[in-house]
N, C-alpha and C positions, 0 to 999 in steps of 0.2 A: 045792617048791610055789611057784607064782607067782600073785600077786594083781595085777590091773590096775584102775586107777581114774583118774578125772580128778584133776588135781593140785590144783586150787583150787575152793573153793565160790563161789557167786555172791554178789556184793556190789553194792548199789545206791546207794551214795553217789557223788556226782560233784562236780567242781569244775574247777580249772584249775591250771596249773603254770607257774612262772617258769623259763625255761631260756635259757642262753646258747647260741645256735646256732652252726653251723660257721663262720660268718663274723662272729660277734660280736653278732648281733642277738638280743635277748631276745625270747622268745615264750611264749605260753600259749594253749591252746585255750579256746574260749568255753564258757560254760554256757548253759543254755537261756534262753528269753525269760522275763523276770521278770513273773509275773502277780500277785504280791503285793509290797508295798513292803518286806518284811523277809525274804523268802526266795525262792529259786529253786523253780520247779516241780519236784516230785519230792523235795525235801529239806525236812525239818521246820525250823521257824523257829530252834530252838536248835541243831540239828545234832549234839548231844552223843552220843545213843545210836548213831547211825550212825558217828560218828567213832571211838567206842570199838571197834566191830566192825572198822572198817578198820584201826585200829592193831594189834589182835590178829592180823588177817590178815597185816599186814606183818611182825610178829614171827615168825609161822609161816614166812614166806618166808625170813627170815634164818636160821632153824634148819635148813631143808632143804638137802640137798647141791646141788652145782652143777647148774644147769639148762642146757638146750641153748642158750639165749640169756641172757647175763648181764645182770642188772639194773644200771642206771646210777644209783648213789646220789649222785654228785656232780651235783646238778641245775643248777648254774651255775658259771661261772668266777668267781673271787674279784674280779678287776679288769676294768674295762670302759673302752674308749676313748670319748671324747666329743668333739664338734666343733660349733662355732658360727661364724658369720661376723662379722668386724669390718671396719670401714673404717680407712683409714690414719690418719685424724685421731683416731680413738677406739680405738686398739689396747689390748686388755685390758679394755675397758669394755663390759659387757653383750653383746648379740647384735643382729645386723641381719637384716632380711628381704632376700631376693635379688630386687630389682626393677630396679635401675639397670644398664643394659646398655652404656653408652658407655665407651670406654677413657679413662684420665686421663693427662695429660702432665706431672704433677708430678715424675716420675723423671728427666726429661731433664736437668735442671740438675745432677744428681749425676754423670751419665755424662760430661757435657761437662768436668767438672773432673778426671776420672780420667786423667791423662796417662800414668801408668806401668802401664796395664792394657790388655788386648787388646779395647778397645771401638772402635766405629766412630763417629767424631765427625760424619760426614756424614749419618747416619741420625737421624731423629726417634725418640727412645726413649720409649715409652709403657708404661703398666701397666694392670692390671685394677683395677676399683673395690673389690674385696673381698679380704680375707685369711681363711684358715681358722685359727681358734684351736683348738688340739688339746691335750687333757689326758686324764687317766684318773683313775678313782676306784676305791677298794676299800672294801667295807663295813666299818664300824667303825674305819677308819684316818683319820688326819689327811691330807687330800688335799694340802695345801701341802708338808708334809714328804715325802710320797711322791714328788711331782713333783721336788723338789730332789734327793732320794736317787736317783731314777731317772736324772736328768741326770748326776749325779756318777759313777754306775756305767757311763755310756756309752749309756744308752737313747736311741734316736732313733726316732720314728715314721716309717714309710715310707708315703707317701700315693700311691695310684694312682687317678687320675681317668679315668673312661671316658666319652667323649662319645657319646651316642646319635645315630645318623645321622638327619638331617631327612627328612621325608616326601617333599618335592618334589625328586627327584634331577635334574630338569631345570634347576632354578635353583641348587641347592647340590650340591657334589660328593658323590657316593655313596662313603663311606669309613667304615672302623671305626678309631677313633683313641683312643689312651691316652697319658697322660703320667705318669711316675713321679717323685715329688719326695721330698725329705727335710725333716723338720721342723727349723726353726731356733729354738733356745731364745731367749726374750726375757723380760726382767724387767719386772714391773709398775712403775708410777710410785709405788706406795705406798712410803713411806720405810722403810728397814730398816737395821739396825746394821752388817751386812756384806753384801758382794755375794753370798756363798754362801747367805745366809739370806733372800734376797728371794723374793717371790711370783713365780712364772714359769709360762710356758706355751710350747708350740711353735707356730710359725707357718709357713704356706706360702701362696703366692698361690692364689687361687681362680680358675683359668683359665676362659676362655670360648672358644667357637669359633663362627664365623659359621654360622647356621642351626640350631645345636644348642641346644635349650632344656631338655633332660633330661640330667643328669649323675649318674653313680654314683660315690661316693667310698668306697674301701676303705682302711682304716687297719690296718697290721700293725706288728709290732715287729721291730727288728734283732737280736732274740734276746739282748739284753743287759739286765741289770737285772731288773725285775719280769716275771713270767710273765703276759702279757696276750693273750687271744685276739683274732683278727681281728674287725673291725667294718665293717659296710657301711651306708651312708646314701645316701638320694636327696636331692640338693641341686639344686633346679630353679629356673628363673627364673619369678617370679610376675608376669605381665603384667597382673594385675587390681588392682594397687596403685598409688598415686600419693601424692606429697607435697602436703599442703594445710596451710598455716600451721604449718610445722615438725612436722606430724604425719603419720603414715602411715595412709592410709585406703583402703578398697576403692572401686573405681570402679563396681561392679555393685550396691551396696547399702550399708547401714551395719551394722557389727558390733554384736551384742547379746550379753548374758550368757546362758550355758547354765543352765537350770533343770531339775529332775528331771522335771517333767511333760512336757517335750519328748521324753523317751526312755523313761521307765518305761511298761511295758505296750504299747509300740509294736512291731510285727513287724519283723523284719530285712528288708533290701532289698538288691539287688545294687549293686555299684560298677561302672558301665559306662564304659569308656574305650578309646581306641586303645592297644593294648598297646605299651609301651615308648616312646610318643610324647607322651603327655599330661603336661605338667609340673604341672598343677593337677588334682586330683581333687575331685569334688563328690558330694554325697549328699543326697537329699531325704527325703520321708516324715515330716517333722515334723508332728504332728497339728494340723490347723486353723490352720496358720501358713504364710505364704509365705516360709519360711526354708530355707536349705540349709547343710550343712556343707561347708567348703572347706579344702583343705590343699595346700601345695606340696612336702610331704615324704612323700607316700604315707601320710598320716595318722600318721606316726611322731611328729611334734611340730608345733607351730604350727598347731593345728586351731582354726578359727574358725567361729562360727555367725553367718550374715549374713542379715539381712532384705532381700529384694530390692525394688528400686524399680520394680515392675510394677503395672499396673492389674489388678483382678480384676472385670471387668465383664461376664463371659460370661453370657448368658441362654439358657435352653433354648428349642428351637423344634421344630416338626414336622420340619424338615429335619435337625435334630441334637438328638434328645430327650436330656434330662439327668435322671437319677434323683435325684441329690443334688449340691448345690453345695458345694464345699470350697475353702478357700484353700491347701491343701497342694500341695506341688510333687512331681510324680511323674516317673519315667522320665528321670532326669538322665544326661547323656552328656557326657564330656570328650573333646576332640580336641586336636591340637597347639596350636591358638591360639584355639579357639572352644568355648564351653560351650552346651549345648542343655538346655532344660527343657520339661516339659509341665505345664500347670496346667489341669485339667478337659479341655476340647477345644482349648485354645490352645497353640501352640508358639512359643517364643521362643529367640533365641540372642544371645550377647554375645561380641564379638571383643576379645581381649586385646591389649595393646601389645607385640607381638613383632617383626613384620617391618617393615622400612623399605625404601623404594625404589619404583620404578615397577612397575606391574603387580601390586601386592599389595593386599589389602584392608586399609583403615585400621582402627585400633581404634575401637570405639564408646563413646559416653558413656552410652548407655541401652540397655536390652534392646530388641531388634528383633523384632517379631512377623512370622512367616513363615506361608505357606499361609493367607492371609487368606480368609475366607468358606468355609474347609474345616473339616470335622468330623473331627478327629483323635482317635482313641480310644487309641492306643498308639504308643510309639516302640520300635523294635528296633535294637540296636547292630550295627555291623560292626566288630569289634574288631581286625582286621588291615588295615593299609593296603596299597594296591597301585597300580601304574601312576602313582606320584607323587601320589596323592590319597587322601583319607579319605572315608568314606561313612556315611550314616545312612538309616534307613528309617522312614517315618511311615505308619501304617496308618489308613485312613479308616473311619468308622462312619456310623451313621444311614442316610440315603438314599444315601450313597456307599459302602455296604458292598461289599466285594469289590474295592476299589481301594486301591493304596498309592502313595506318593510316594518316589522314589529321590533322595536328596540327595548331592551331590558337593561336597567342600570342598577347595579348592586355594589355598594361600597366603592364607588368611583370607577367601576369597570363597566364598559359598554359592549353590548352584544346585539347584533341585528340578525333577524331571521326573515327570509322572504316568505310572503303569503299572497296567494295560494302557493302550495309547494311546487307543483309541476306546471300547471297551466294558468293563464290569466283568466280574469272573470269574463272577458269577452269570449274566450274559448269554452269556458264552462257553460255559458248561457247560449252558445252557438249563434252569435251575432257577428256581423262584420266589424262594426265599430261600437265602442262604448267608452264612457268616461266615468272615472271614479272621482266624485266630488268631496266626499267626507267619510271618515271611518271613526267609529266609537268602540272602545274596548270595554267589555263587560267582564270584570274580574271574577264575579261570583261564579260564573259557569265557563269562563275562558272562551268566550265567543266574541265575534265582531259584528257590529251593525254597519252596513255599507249603504251609502247614498249613491246610486248608480243612474246614469243617463244612457239610454240606448238609442242608436240611430234608427233602428227599425221600429215602427209604431205597432203596438199590439192591437188586439181586437177592440178594446174599449177606448183606444185613442190616447193612451198615456205614454209619456216618454221616460218618466222617472219612476224608480222602484227602490224600496228599502229591502235589502237582503240581509240574511244572517249567515255568516260564514263560521263554521266550526272546524278548527284545524285538526290535523291528524294527531291522535293521542296514543299513549301506550296501549298495546294490545289491538290497535286498529291500523289498517293499512291505507285508509282513504279519508280524505277530508270531505266535508259536505257543505252545500249551499242550499238555502231554502228561501223562498219568497215570503216576506212578511206582509208587505203592503204595496199596492200599486197606487201611486200618487195621481190624483185627477189632473187632467190637462189644463183645467180652468179653475179659477177661484170660485168656491161655492157662493151662492147668494144668501146673505145673512142679514138683510135689512131688518131693523127693529128686533134683533135677536142677539143674545150674548154669545151663543154658540150654535153650531150646526153639527149634528152627527153625520159623519161621512160614511154613507151606506151605499152610494151609487145611484140612489133614486131621488136625491135632492136636486134642486135647481142650481144652475151655474150661471155666472156672469160670462162676458166675452173677454175677460182678462186672463191671459195665460198664467198659470201657476208655475213659478220658477223657483224651486227650492235651491238653497245654497249650502246648507249644512245641517248637522244633527247636534243635539245636546241631550245627555242622559244623566240623571241624578240617581245613583244607586241607592240612596236612602229612601227617597219617595217612589222609586221605580217608575219615574215619569220620563217619557221620551218626547222631545220636541223636534219637529221638522220646521226649519225656519228659512225664510227667503222673503218673497213679497206676500207671504201669508204665514200664519202660525198654526200648525197642527200639533195636538198633544195626545198622548196615549199612555195608559197605565199598564198595558199588556203587550205593547209593541205591534199589535195587530189591529185593534179597533181605535179609530182616531176621531177627535173632535176638532172642528175648525173654530178658532177664536175670531169672531167677526168684528171685535172691537179694534183690531189692527187694520189700518187702511191698505187696500191692495195697491194703491199708487206708490207706496213706500217699499223699500227693499232693505232688509236687515243685512248688515255686513259682518257683525259679530255679536255674540252673546257673552254675558258674564253672570256667574251665579255665586250666591253665598253658601249654597248647599245647606241652607237652613230655612228654605221656603221662599226665597226671592230670586227672581231671574230678571236681568236687565238686558234690553235689546237696544243696540245703536244702529241707526240706519245710515244710508249713504248721504243723506241730507243732514246728518248729525243730530237727528231727533233722538230723544231718550225715552224709552218706554219701559214699564216695569210690570211684571206678572207675579202675583202671589200664588204659589203652588197650592192646589186644592180648590181654587176658584176658577171662574171662566172669564173674568174681567181683565182687560188690558188697560193700563193707565198711562197717559202721556205726561211725562214730567217736564219735558222741554220740546217745543215751546208750549206754554199753557198759561192760563190766567193766574194760576197759583204761582208760577215762576215770575210773572210780571209783578205781583204784589211783593214777592220776596225781594226782587231787585230794587223796587222802590224803597223798601224799608232799609236795605243795606246801603243805599245811597244816602238816606237821611242819617244813617249811623256813621257815615264816612269810613266804611270798612276798608282795611288794607288788603283784604283778600279778594278784591274784585277790581275789574277794570273794564271800561267800555271797549277797549281794544285788547282782545284776548283770543286765543286759539285753543280749542280743546285738543289735548294730546292723547288722552286715554281715559276710559271709564273702567273701573275694576273694583273688586271686593277685596278687603283684607279683614283681619280680625276685628277691626273697629267699624265695619260696615261698608257702605257704598262710598267710593272715593273717586275723585276726578283730578287728573293732572292737567294743568292748563299753563300755557305760556302767555304772560300778560306784559303789556308795555304801559308804564306809568306816564304821568303827565310830563315828566322830564325826558321821555323817550328812551328810558332804560328798560330793558327786557329781563324777565326772570321766570323761572319755573316754580309753580306753586301747587302743592297738593292740598285739596280741601275736601271736607266731608260733604256729601250730597244729602241735605236734610229731606229725605223722602217724605216722612210723615208731615213735616211742616208744609211742604208743597201741596200735599194732598189735602191738608186742612184748609189752606187758602183756596184750593180748587173747589173743595166742598162748600165753602161759604159762598162762592160765586154761583153755585147751583142750588143753594138752599132757598126754598120758598118761604114767604111770610104772609101773614093775614093782618089786615087792618079792619078792626071791628068798630062800627059807628052805631051805637044804640042810644044811650042817654049820656050826656056829659062829653068829655074829650074822647077823641079817637084812641083806640088801643092797638099797639103794634106787637105781634107775637110771631115767633118763628116755629116752623115745623121741624122737629128733630129727626133726621134720617136714621139715626142709630136706634136699633130696636130695644136697647136697654139704657137706663140712666146711670147705673153704677155697676162695675165689675171688680170683684176682689177674689184673690186666691186664698183658700183656707186649708189648714191642716196639712201643709206640705211637710214631708219627712225630712230629717236631717240630710243634707246633700251628699256628704262624703261617701256614704255607702253606695250611692248610685253614680256619682261623678268620678269616683276613684281618685280623687286628688289628695295626695299626701302633702301635709303642710308642716314645716318647721318654723320655729320662732327663735330669733337671735337678736337680742337687744344690745345696744352699745354698752361697753363697760363704764362704770361710774368713775369719774375723775375728781381729784381733790382740788377743784378750782372754784374760786368764789363766784365767777360768772358762768361756770359750767362749760367753758371752752376746752376742747380736747387738744392734745399735742400730736405731733407726728408719731411718737412712740405709742400713744394710746390707740391711734388709728391703725398702726401696724399690728398691735395686739388684737384689735377688733377683726382685722383681716384674717389673722391666724385662727381665731375662734370660729369664725364662719367656715373657713376651710376645713377645720377639724370636725365640725358638725356634719358637713356633707361627706367627709371621708368616713365617718362612722356609719352614715347611711349606706354608703357604697359597700363598706366592709360587712354590713349585716346581710348582704345578699350571699348566703351560704346555705349548704344543704342540711345543716343541723341547727337546732334551736338553743338559744341562751336560756338560763334559768328564769330570766325576766324578759317578757316579750316587749322590748323597747330598744331601738338601736342606740340610744344615748345612755343606756343603763351602765355600761362599763366605764363611761367617762368619769362619773362622779361616785361610783360605788365605794371607793376607798377614801373619799374625801368628805362625805356627808357628815361624819362624826366630828369633823373640825370646822363645820360651817359657822358656828358661833364665834370661834376664834378668828376666822378670817374677817368676819364682820366687825369684831372688836378692833382689830388692827386698822381696818379702813376708817372706822369712826374716829380713831385717834391720829389719823394722817400719818400712819407708819408703814404703809405699803410701798413697795418698790415702784418707782415711776409715778406714784400717786394714782394708781389704777386699782380698782376693786372689781373682781369678777363675781357676779352673783350667779350661783349655780342654777337657780330657778329661772333664769332668763334665757336658758338654752334648752330646748327640748322639742318634742313633737306634739302637735295639737290633734286631738281625736274627736272633739265634741263641738264642731262648728254647727251653728244653728241655721235653720232655713230662713231665707229671705222671702220677700213678698212677690217673687217672680219665679218662673219655671227655669230649670237649669238649661244650659246651652246644649247638653247632651246627657244621656244616661246609659248605664250598662245594666243589662239584665242577665243575671246568672241563671242557672237551670232552675226553673220553677219560681223565680223571683217575682214579687208583685210590687208595683209602684202605684201608689194611690194618692189622690189629693181631691180637693173640692173647689167648685167654682160658685161664687155667690153673685147672683144677678138681681138687680133691682129694676122693676118695671118703670117705664116712662109714664104710664097711665096710672091714675090714682083710684079710679073706680073699680071696686071689687068685681062687679058684674062684667065689665068690659075686659078685665084682666084674666080672671080665673075660669070663666065660663067657656072661653075659647083659647085656652092656654097654648095648645099645640100649634095654632096658627100664628100666635103672637110672638112667642119666644121658644126657640128650640135649640138644643145643643147637639151638634153632630161630631162624632169621633170616627175618623177614617184611618185605617191601617193599611200601610203599603204592602205588607206581607201577612195577610190574615191567617195563613196556614202555619205561621211561626209564633204569632202573638195574638192574644185575645184581649178584648176590652169590654168592660161593663159600665153602664151609666145608670145611676139611680136618681130619680127626681124626688125632691122634697119641696112641698108648697108651704111657704111661710106667709100665710095670709095676713097676719098681724103686722108684718114688716113689708108687705107689698113686694115680695121677692120670691125667688126660687133658689134652692141649693142643689147643685148637681154633684154627685159623688162619682168620681171617675177612677177606675182601677184598670191597670194594664198588667197582664200576666204572660210570662213565657210559657209556651205550650209543651216544652220538653221534646220538640221535634227537630229543631234546626240547630244542632250542635254536634260536635264530634269530640274525640278525646285529644285535646290540644293543650299545650302548655299555657299557663296564665298569660292572657293578653295576645295570644296567637290566633290567627285565622278567625277573627270575629266577623259575624255576618252583620251587614248594614241594613237597617230598616228605619222606619219613621212613624210617628203618631201625629196626625193632624187633629187639631181641636178647633172647631168652628162654631160660633154662634151664627145661625142662619141669618143672612142678610146684613152682616156686620162688616164684611171685607171692604176696606176703603171708606168706611162711614163712621167708625167709632174710634175716638182718640182721647187719651188721657193727658192733660196738661201737667207737666212736672217742672221743677225748677230748671232742669237741663234741656227742656224741649218737649215735644209731643211723642207719645208712645201709642202705637196702634194696639187696639184691644179686640178681642173676639176672633182672632185669626192667628193661631200659633202652630208651629211645627217643632216637634222634639225629635232630633236624630237619636237613634238608639243603636247600641251594639249588643248582639246576642252571642253568648258563649262564655267561656271562663274569663272573667274580667281581670285586668291587670291589678297587681297588689295582693294576690293570694298565692300561697305556696304550701307545698307538702314538705315538712321539716322533720328530721330525725330527732326524737325526744331523748336527749342524752340523760337527763336527770332521772326520768322514770325508768328508762332501760337499765341504768346502773343500779337503781334501787331494787328493781325486780330481780336482776341477776344475783345480787348479793343475798336476797331472801331465799331464792330458789337453790342456789349452789352452796350456800352457807360459807362462802369464801369469795375473795376477790384478789386478783393479781393485776396490778396496774402495769403501765409501760416501764421498761428499764429506765428510760428517761421520761418522766411524767410530763404530760402536756395538760395544763389546766383546762383547755378548751375541748380537747378530744381524748377521752380515756381509752385504754386498751382493754380487751377481753381475751381470756385464755381460750385458745382454739379448741381444747378438748371439752370445755364446759358447754352445756346446752345454752343456746343464745336465742333470746326472744326480744326482738326489737320493737319499739313503740314509736309511733309517728303522730305528728300534730298537723292540723289544718290551721294555718295562721293567716289572719287578715292584716296586712301591713297598713291599711288605710284606717280602719276603725279600731285596731288594737285588740281585736277578739282572737282567741286561741282556744281550740278544742281538740279532743282526741279524734284520730282518724280510725274509723271502724271498718274500713275496707270497701265503702260504698260512696 
């Protein structure tokens, strides 16, 4: 006898969870908006009855046999890395904000005195203004004793700093750069009885790179001492701070204290910024106050509430009617160097202190009002930069309805252009009244997608349309508008279906379909129409209705990772997620998975949750989906907290509540078994190529110099020398950006080329404790890494050069063990789908290999550039965005791999790709071969009157035959240029 049932009953408590994520970031999903001052909506004020039911449910889970997806009960790692900034003069004291951007020359005096070290006395040695102070904490442990114990056990933090490439590739070199450093232990100045008992931390220089204002810092362990997970932090330059009378103040307003009324009962709002380029994020929506939240760490820490120094003098008029006046700031947008805000119908911007030099916009001391005498009702973001610039869209209202202004930001300069050029969209469509609700900019073809509402009902009864506007271009006198899609008036009927093709012949409900906005991903070429329904399209013309989203809810904003995930937040603060390439919509909150998550977090006594909390925003950053919440603890103290939303963990718990089981009663005791919804048992990636050729990440290594100390502690002088070495290494990298090639294809070659012969002597002096300042510089510890090995996961993005092929294999093990049931009907049981967003640019092939003896299949996947979508551009310029979707059919939201750091979804991946000449390649003049050839051809050689060892001269009357090299700065490869 077999009985089938759902494995778990429904539970309606909810909350949040504190989790250490895969790279060390702690996170927790949000709860709903706080509509009362002592409880969240949907949860009783006390919470005790619901909590008892949840604990009984958890006890039942513990007693049940093994489920298809194992619960992860270790909710967080015990120890966590921490990092703050210190200046050289105040090492070990407090923390600093990152605003000073000029190098310091204090380190040069130490290098000039190091006679027995491989240093260059002719160069001016400089350093960076900040150090990173690194330590770790473990709950319930003495942190000072832990740090000393870790140091004595050999623990050393490995720090990897990634510089995000600047927007304007015409002014700054387009490159992907990393530097890997090791922490140097340093004792605090606090008196101690013995050297081994002193308070200590690890220090590394905080490097900077010209043009880069966003830096990601990843801290990992050398696998000695304490077991500590990796941690990732955003440490960005804040160009909106300045020193005033020995105090650090904001230039755009004055900082005020946070109070509960600024956040309690306030709806959540989106964080809009240029993805990966905005060093400072801002967020408005403070009720009846001209205040914004501002942070230079992606709201991880150092969150400030600033009252802006702007005037609030707008008065309504017939030209721009105003229903209600408010001092609140709306539609905040952050770019690389400029912040934009809208207050009522007024638009302001503020330029930070970032760029120096001619041709750049200078920083401002006050907010600058733009689009004067214009009635602006909404700002729309353009979250991805292109063509060396950033963009912003301002939608007009009142008597200018149907008009929008397209803003271009380049090097701190702002320029707006009215669109359409001559007439409004109402005049172009020849209607009396119309309303422009949203605009999306498509940079690849310089067109705009418009969501329009018209007063006059068309033949098929629709009010809303998606239009494409093409502005006037060079050689053309007219702009054009074309109809892409007429949105149905009512929500399609999609009962018991995942999706419905919108063809005009399907059945409809009696719910009006009210779209509110558009979202476009240029990588996947996927367009969403969102409101109280979700419509998606891959070609902007044919649409699919996702019936999993309830028509009773209405989306107020969307957020995207641009890596295959899109999150929707509704007016009721519901959180929904969509995995691009699939047709399912998953509700994260409220859900049964969220309820289990909250119960576990309460049992763990997490510090990142509270029964009384308000969701402030949901957004993506480089670490995944994040939530900013305002919570009030048991003492009545309020604070802002950013936490990671564990999407996969919520879906795992949700999956468990929907998993069916079988109870078999034959002979003997009853047997309980689960039905695994995942179509495979095991998934592994095989034969991945070395990543640097495709990710284009250049990486340098800089280890701390050795010190003659019994306990291995550094001094302030040795740290200053470490600062100078890292600065010189990055200076050599920047200097190597020149139109001619060195005899050796390596930026660090000139550093040690005259010192290598004395390498043994320097080591001998250091071994006998005879070096100046007790510091030994190992020349092998500073250089460029070319041979990084592939990991067991796909890269975050890849670059495809002309005709390049990227290939890998996917190994899948079947859940069934019977050969007949597995291989006789293979295509129905296990299939791999590869979807290309731009198939006319990229091709893909998949080869299937049946491994019968291993009950598995091996899929060989290859992606190749078709040589069709590229032009003659400089390295890293004008790259085309595209994407590759890899899907195991039927696996989306059902297959998860349990790791030490949490759950990872399998079987549904998206790889963003860039097509064109990738960054890190160059055409260089081969001086060595050219000089050799000219000497052999002309039988003579006349050098410059004043010889330059780096650039020789050639006699003008002699035949000249130049030679060139194609050099890859990432992989270290170099070859002759043959003219093709």
